[in-house]
C-alpha positions as CSV (number, residue, x, y, z in Angstrom):
1,X,-131.5,-17.3,-51.2
2,X,-133.3,-19.6,-48.8
3,X,-137.1,-19.4,-48.7
4,X,-139.5,-16.9,-50.4
5,X,-138.8,-13.4,-49.3
6,X,-142.4,-12.8,-48.4
7,X,-142.8,-15.9,-46.3
8,X,-142.8,-16.2,-42.5
9,X,-139.8,-17.8,-40.8
10,X,-140.1,-20.2,-37.8
11,X,-137.4,-21.9,-35.8
12,X,-137.6,-25.1,-33.6
13,X,-134.9,-26.3,-31.3
14,X,-134.2,-30.1,-31.6
15,X,-131.6,-32.7,-30.6
16,X,-131.7,-32.1,-26.9
17,X,-129.0,-33.0,-24.4
18,X,-129.0,-32.7,-20.6
19,X,-126.6,-32.5,-17.8
20,X,-122.8,-32.9,-18.3
21,X,-123.4,-33.9,-22.0
22,X,-125.2,-30.7,-22.6
23,X,-122.5,-28.7,-20.8
24,X,-119.7,-30.3,-22.7
25,X,-121.5,-29.8,-26.1
26,X,-122.2,-26.1,-25.3
27,X,-118.6,-25.6,-24.3
28,X,-117.4,-27.1,-27.5
29,X,-119.8,-25.1,-29.6
30,X,-122.0,-28.0,-30.7
31,X,-125.1,-27.0,-28.7
32,X,-126.8,-23.9,-27.4
33,X,-128.7,-23.6,-24.1
34,X,-132.5,-23.6,-24.2
35,X,-133.9,-20.7,-22.1
36,X,-130.5,-20.1,-20.6
37,X,-130.1,-23.7,-19.4
38,X,-132.8,-23.2,-16.7
39,X,-135.2,-25.6,-15.1
40,X,-132.5,-27.5,-13.2
41,X,-132.1,-29.8,-16.2
42,X,-129.5,-27.9,-18.2
43,X,-131.3,-28.6,-21.4
44,X,-129.4,-27.7,-24.6
45,X,-130.2,-28.2,-28.3
46,X,-127.9,-29.4,-31.0
47,X,-130.2,-28.9,-34.0
48,X,-132.4,-26.1,-35.4
49,X,-135.4,-26.8,-37.7
50,X,-135.9,-23.8,-40.0
51,X,-139.3,-23.5,-41.7
52,X,-140.9,-21.0,-44.0
53,X,-144.6,-20.5,-44.5
54,X,-146.1,-18.8,-47.5
55,X,-149.8,-18.0,-47.8
56,X,-150.8,-20.3,-45.0
57,X,-148.8,-23.4,-46.1
58,X,-145.3,-24.6,-45.2
59,X,-143.2,-24.2,-48.3
60,X,-139.6,-25.0,-47.3
61,X,-137.8,-26.4,-44.3
62,X,-134.3,-27.7,-43.3
63,X,-132.8,-29.0,-40.1
64,X,-129.2,-28.0,-39.4
65,X,-126.6,-28.4,-36.6
66,X,-126.3,-25.2,-34.6
67,X,-122.7,-24.8,-35.9
68,X,-124.0,-24.4,-39.4
69,X,-126.7,-21.8,-38.7
70,X,-124.4,-18.8,-39.3
71,X,-123.5,-19.9,-42.9
72,X,-127.2,-20.6,-43.6
73,X,-128.3,-17.3,-42.1
74,X,-125.9,-15.4,-44.3
75,X,-127.8,-16.4,-47.4
76,X,-131.1,-15.2,-46.1
77,X,-132.8,-11.9,-46.9
78,X,-132.0,-9.0,-44.6
79,X,-135.5,-9.3,-43.1
80,X,-135.2,-13.0,-42.4
81,X,-131.7,-12.6,-41.0
82,X,-133.2,-10.3,-38.4
83,X,-136.1,-12.7,-37.8
84,X,-133.7,-15.5,-37.2
85,X,-131.7,-13.4,-34.7
86,X,-134.9,-12.5,-32.9
87,X,-136.2,-16.1,-32.7
88,X,-132.8,-17.5,-31.6
89,X,-132.7,-14.9,-28.9
90,X,-136.2,-15.9,-27.7
91,X,-135.4,-19.6,-27.7
92,X,-132.1,-19.1,-25.8
93,X,-133.2,-16.2,-23.5
94,X,-133.5,-16.7,-19.8
95,X,-137.2,-16.8,-18.5
96,X,-137.5,-14.4,-15.6
97,X,-138.9,-15.9,-12.3
98,X,-142.7,-15.6,-12.2
99,X,-143.8,-13.1,-9.5
100,X,-146.9,-14.3,-7.7
101,X,-147.4,-11.6,-5.1
102,X,-146.8,-11.7,-1.3
103,X,-143.1,-12.3,-2.0
104,X,-143.9,-15.6,-3.8
105,X,-142.0,-16.4,-7.0
106,X,-141.8,-19.4,-9.2
107,X,-138.3,-20.0,-10.5
108,X,-137.6,-22.4,-13.4
109,X,-135.0,-24.5,-11.5
110,X,-137.2,-27.5,-12.0
111,X,-140.4,-28.3,-14.0
112,X,-143.3,-26.8,-12.2
113,X,-146.4,-28.8,-11.2
114,X,-149.8,-27.2,-11.4
115,X,-152.4,-29.2,-9.4
116,X,-156.0,-29.1,-10.7
117,X,-159.0,-28.4,-8.4
118,X,-162.3,-28.5,-10.3
119,X,-165.1,-27.0,-8.2
120,X,-167.7,-28.2,-10.7
121,X,-170.3,-30.9,-11.0
122,X,-169.4,-31.8,-14.6
123,X,-165.6,-31.7,-15.3
124,X,-164.6,-34.6,-17.5
125,X,-162.4,-36.5,-14.9
126,X,-163.4,-35.5,-11.4
127,X,-166.7,-33.5,-11.8
128,X,-168.7,-33.6,-8.6
129,X,-166.0,-34.9,-6.4
130,X,-164.9,-31.4,-5.1
131,X,-168.0,-29.3,-5.9
132,X,-168.4,-28.2,-2.3
133,X,-166.0,-25.6,-0.9
134,X,-164.8,-27.8,2.0
135,X,-164.1,-30.8,-0.2
136,X,-162.3,-28.6,-2.7
137,X,-160.1,-27.0,0.0
138,X,-159.2,-30.4,1.5
139,X,-158.3,-31.6,-2.0
140,X,-156.2,-28.5,-2.6
141,X,-154.4,-28.9,0.7
142,X,-153.7,-32.5,-0.2
143,X,-152.2,-31.5,-3.6
144,X,-150.0,-28.9,-1.8
145,X,-148.8,-31.6,0.6
146,X,-148.1,-33.8,-2.4
147,X,-145.9,-31.3,-4.0
148,X,-148.0,-28.9,-6.2
149,X,-146.2,-25.7,-7.0
150,X,-149.4,-24.0,-8.1
151,X,-153.1,-24.8,-7.4
152,X,-155.4,-24.1,-10.3
153,X,-159.0,-23.5,-9.3
154,X,-161.8,-23.5,-11.8
155,X,-165.6,-23.2,-11.5
156,X,-166.7,-23.7,-15.1
157,X,-166.1,-27.0,-16.9
158,X,-164.4,-26.6,-20.3
159,X,-164.6,-30.3,-21.2
160,X,-165.8,-31.0,-24.8
161,X,-169.5,-30.2,-25.0
162,X,-169.7,-28.3,-21.7
163,X,-172.3,-25.6,-21.4
164,X,-171.5,-22.1,-20.1
165,X,-172.5,-21.3,-16.5
166,X,-173.5,-17.9,-15.2
167,X,-170.9,-15.6,-13.7
168,X,-172.7,-15.7,-10.4
169,X,-172.6,-19.5,-10.3
170,X,-168.9,-19.5,-11.2
171,X,-168.1,-17.0,-8.5
172,X,-170.1,-19.0,-5.9
173,X,-168.0,-22.0,-6.6
174,X,-164.5,-20.6,-6.6
175,X,-164.4,-17.6,-4.3
176,X,-165.0,-19.4,-1.0
177,X,-162.3,-21.9,-1.9
178,X,-159.8,-19.2,-2.7
179,X,-160.7,-17.3,0.5
180,X,-159.8,-20.4,2.5
181,X,-156.5,-21.0,0.7
182,X,-155.2,-17.5,0.1
183,X,-152.9,-17.5,3.2
184,X,-151.0,-20.6,2.0
185,X,-147.6,-20.2,0.5
186,X,-148.5,-22.0,-2.8
187,X,-149.8,-19.6,-5.4
188,X,-153.3,-20.0,-6.7
189,X,-154.3,-19.6,-10.4
190,X,-157.9,-18.9,-11.4
191,X,-159.1,-20.9,-14.3
192,X,-161.6,-18.6,-15.9
193,X,-162.6,-16.9,-19.2
194,X,-164.5,-14.1,-17.4
195,X,-163.0,-10.8,-16.3
196,X,-165.3,-10.4,-13.3
197,X,-164.4,-13.8,-12.0
198,X,-160.7,-13.0,-12.6
199,X,-160.9,-9.7,-10.7
200,X,-162.8,-11.1,-7.8
201,X,-160.5,-14.1,-7.5
202,X,-157.4,-12.0,-7.7
203,X,-158.9,-9.8,-4.9
204,X,-159.5,-12.9,-2.8
205,X,-155.9,-14.0,-3.1
206,X,-155.4,-15.7,-6.4
207,X,-152.1,-14.7,-8.1
208,X,-152.3,-16.1,-11.7
209,X,-155.0,-16.0,-14.4
210,X,-155.4,-19.2,-16.5
211,X,-157.6,-18.4,-19.5
212,X,-158.6,-21.0,-22.1
213,X,-159.5,-18.2,-24.4
214,X,-156.2,-16.4,-24.1
215,X,-158.0,-13.2,-22.9
216,X,-160.2,-13.2,-26.0
217,X,-163.6,-14.3,-24.5
218,X,-164.2,-11.2,-22.3
219,X,-163.5,-7.7,-23.7
220,X,-162.5,-6.5,-20.2
221,X,-160.0,-9.2,-19.5
222,X,-157.0,-7.6,-21.3
223,X,-157.3,-4.3,-19.4
224,X,-157.9,-6.1,-16.1
225,X,-154.8,-8.3,-16.3
226,X,-152.6,-5.3,-17.4
227,X,-153.9,-3.3,-14.4
228,X,-153.4,-6.2,-11.9
229,X,-149.9,-6.8,-13.2
230,X,-150.3,-10.6,-12.7
231,X,-149.1,-13.6,-14.6
232,X,-151.5,-15.0,-17.2
233,X,-151.5,-18.3,-19.1
234,X,-152.8,-17.9,-22.7
235,X,-154.2,-21.1,-24.1
236,X,-155.1,-21.9,-27.7
237,X,-158.6,-23.3,-28.3
238,X,-160.5,-23.6,-31.5
239,X,-164.1,-22.4,-30.9
240,X,-165.8,-22.7,-27.5
241,X,-166.0,-25.8,-25.3
242,X,-169.6,-26.7,-26.3
243,X,-168.6,-27.1,-30.0
244,X,-164.8,-27.3,-30.1
245,X,-164.7,-31.0,-30.9
246,X,-167.1,-30.7,-33.8
247,X,-164.7,-31.6,-36.7
248,X,-161.8,-29.3,-35.9
249,X,-159.8,-28.3,-39.0
250,X,-156.4,-26.7,-39.5
251,X,-154.2,-25.8,-42.5
252,X,-151.2,-26.9,-40.4
253,X,-152.0,-27.4,-36.7
254,X,-148.5,-26.7,-35.4
255,X,-148.1,-23.4,-37.3
256,X,-151.7,-22.4,-36.8
257,X,-151.5,-22.8,-33.1
258,X,-148.1,-21.0,-33.0
259,X,-149.5,-18.1,-35.0
260,X,-152.5,-17.7,-32.8
261,X,-150.5,-17.7,-29.6
262,X,-148.0,-15.3,-31.1
263,X,-150.8,-13.0,-32.1
264,X,-152.3,-13.1,-28.6
265,X,-148.9,-12.4,-27.1
266,X,-148.7,-9.3,-29.3
267,X,-152.1,-8.2,-28.3
268,X,-151.2,-8.6,-24.6
269,X,-148.0,-6.7,-25.0
270,X,-149.8,-3.9,-26.8
271,X,-152.3,-3.7,-23.9
272,X,-149.5,-3.1,-21.4
273,X,-149.0,-6.6,-20.0
274,X,-145.4,-7.2,-19.1
275,X,-143.8,-10.0,-21.1
276,X,-142.4,-11.5,-17.9
277,X,-146.1,-12.2,-16.9
278,X,-147.0,-14.1,-20.1
279,X,-147.1,-17.9,-20.5
280,X,-148.5,-20.0,-23.3
281,X,-150.4,-23.3,-23.5
282,X,-151.0,-25.1,-26.9
283,X,-154.3,-26.4,-25.6
284,X,-154.1,-30.1,-26.1
285,X,-157.6,-31.5,-26.6
286,X,-159.2,-28.1,-27.1
287,X,-160.6,-28.1,-30.6
288,X,-158.1,-30.8,-31.8
289,X,-158.6,-34.3,-33.2
290,X,-156.2,-37.1,-32.2
291,X,-153.8,-36.4,-35.1
292,X,-153.7,-32.7,-34.1
293,X,-152.8,-33.5,-30.5
294,X,-150.1,-35.9,-31.6
295,X,-148.6,-33.3,-34.0
296,X,-148.4,-30.8,-31.2
297,X,-147.0,-33.2,-28.6
298,X,-144.3,-34.3,-31.0
299,X,-143.3,-30.7,-31.6
300,X,-143.7,-28.9,-28.2
301,X,-140.3,-27.4,-28.5
302,X,-141.6,-25.4,-31.4
303,X,-143.3,-23.0,-28.9
304,X,-140.0,-21.9,-27.3
305,X,-139.7,-19.6,-30.3
306,X,-142.4,-17.5,-28.6
307,X,-139.9,-16.6,-25.9
308,X,-142.1,-17.3,-22.8
309,X,-142.6,-20.3,-20.5
310,X,-144.7,-23.1,-22.0
311,X,-147.5,-25.0,-20.0
312,X,-148.7,-28.4,-21.0
313,X,-152.0,-29.9,-20.0
314,X,-152.5,-33.5,-20.9
315,X,-153.6,-35.1,-17.6
316,X,-156.2,-37.9,-18.1
317,X,-157.4,-36.4,-21.4
318,X,-159.4,-38.4,-24.0
319,X,-156.6,-38.7,-26.6
320,X,-154.7,-40.8,-24.0
321,X,-157.8,-43.1,-23.9
322,X,-157.8,-43.3,-27.6
323,X,-154.2,-44.3,-27.7
324,X,-154.4,-46.8,-24.9
325,X,-158.0,-48.1,-25.2
326,X,-158.8,-46.8,-21.7
327,X,-162.3,-45.3,-21.5
328,X,-162.1,-44.3,-17.9
329,X,-160.4,-40.9,-17.3
330,X,-159.3,-41.8,-13.8
331,X,-157.4,-44.8,-15.1
332,X,-155.1,-42.8,-17.4
333,X,-152.3,-42.0,-15.0
334,X,-149.6,-43.9,-16.9
335,X,-150.5,-42.2,-20.1
336,X,-150.5,-38.8,-18.4
337,X,-147.1,-39.4,-17.0
338,X,-145.7,-40.6,-20.3
339,X,-146.9,-37.6,-22.2
340,X,-145.7,-35.3,-19.3
341,X,-142.2,-36.7,-19.5
342,X,-142.3,-36.2,-23.3
343,X,-143.0,-32.5,-22.5
344,X,-140.1,-32.2,-20.1
345,X,-137.8,-33.8,-22.6
346,X,-138.7,-30.8,-24.9
347,X,-138.3,-28.2,-22.2
348,X,-141.9,-27.6,-21.1
349,X,-141.8,-25.5,-17.9
350,X,-145.2,-26.3,-16.3
351,X,-147.3,-29.5,-16.3
352,X,-150.9,-29.1,-15.3
353,X,-152.1,-32.4,-13.6
354,X,-154.6,-34.1,-11.5
355,X,-152.2,-36.6,-10.0
356,X,-149.6,-34.4,-8.2
357,X,-147.9,-37.0,-6.0
358,X,-147.2,-39.4,-8.9
359,X,-146.1,-36.5,-11.2
360,X,-143.7,-35.2,-8.5
361,X,-142.1,-38.6,-8.2
362,X,-141.7,-38.9,-11.9
363,X,-140.2,-35.4,-12.0
364,X,-137.7,-36.1,-9.2
365,X,-136.6,-39.4,-10.8
366,X,-136.4,-37.8,-14.3
367,X,-134.2,-35.0,-13.1
368,X,-131.7,-37.4,-11.5
369,X,-131.4,-39.5,-14.6
370,X,-128.9,-37.0,-16.1
371,X,-125.8,-38.7,-17.5
């Protein structure tokens, strides 16, 4: 029998194909569709990595072609057979369109671009550039014109070492901006950890909650999101922004982040949040050293086992500077695009970026390079 009977089972789709090659391989039984073949890329996987974790540590793993999965599964315990069925169902299952109110929906016919608007004086890349409402609105409109599918508005910096701001200050930064953008057709997400800010922003016209604490910072956030019936992005972060980069430690960063997000999904479902409204973000750079970020980026497809859309935020982040010896955040466009494409190659559904026009161009070209 494969794997200890009291261990936890994980599955990761690998060996991706796109376009006619994917279609042919699926037809011949050599590949399975990822997320129903959505995103306008027809992404299919030919391999499955099967991993068992016992008492916090990975104890056994094997990678098999999809055609061999049935024989392998037959030798598992009854419990693990059921777990494999459940995880394969979540990996292959179609992701419903994201309902953003006012008749707006986000379909997964292409990778989605979320444009960043920081209404803050101290964000790591563009702090102070858009800290006045008029400047922030102009920037948001420019991002929409450049091709943003979502505009993400935040009033509290979550860069490493950032200090918490008052609720009143956060509200004074973001609500005037949302008020002036609410009538636009592009959905707005509110980047906040605080339930009062979420509620006020949703009332002003925001449609999505983007919480770096995965609804864990504010005790009222879970109930609020359930009542509002709105999409929510659950991000992993180790500790709070002011101390998150103080020697972060993991037993296994990939499994630890997966387990955390899985637990937060379960909490949200138990609170009455519809699964169709849930998205996850592994939180690159939030309580992670360089080696942690690289491990996550190399294995982003692991998170499809959670059965919900995956968001990736890598734009201009410090790990790109470490890899490329570029100290200036504003000069990390090439690294941002490279890591974003790596995410698309693994089926990431949303990319959160500063540079929307360049990202849209990369996406449009990437989609057409299907052989």
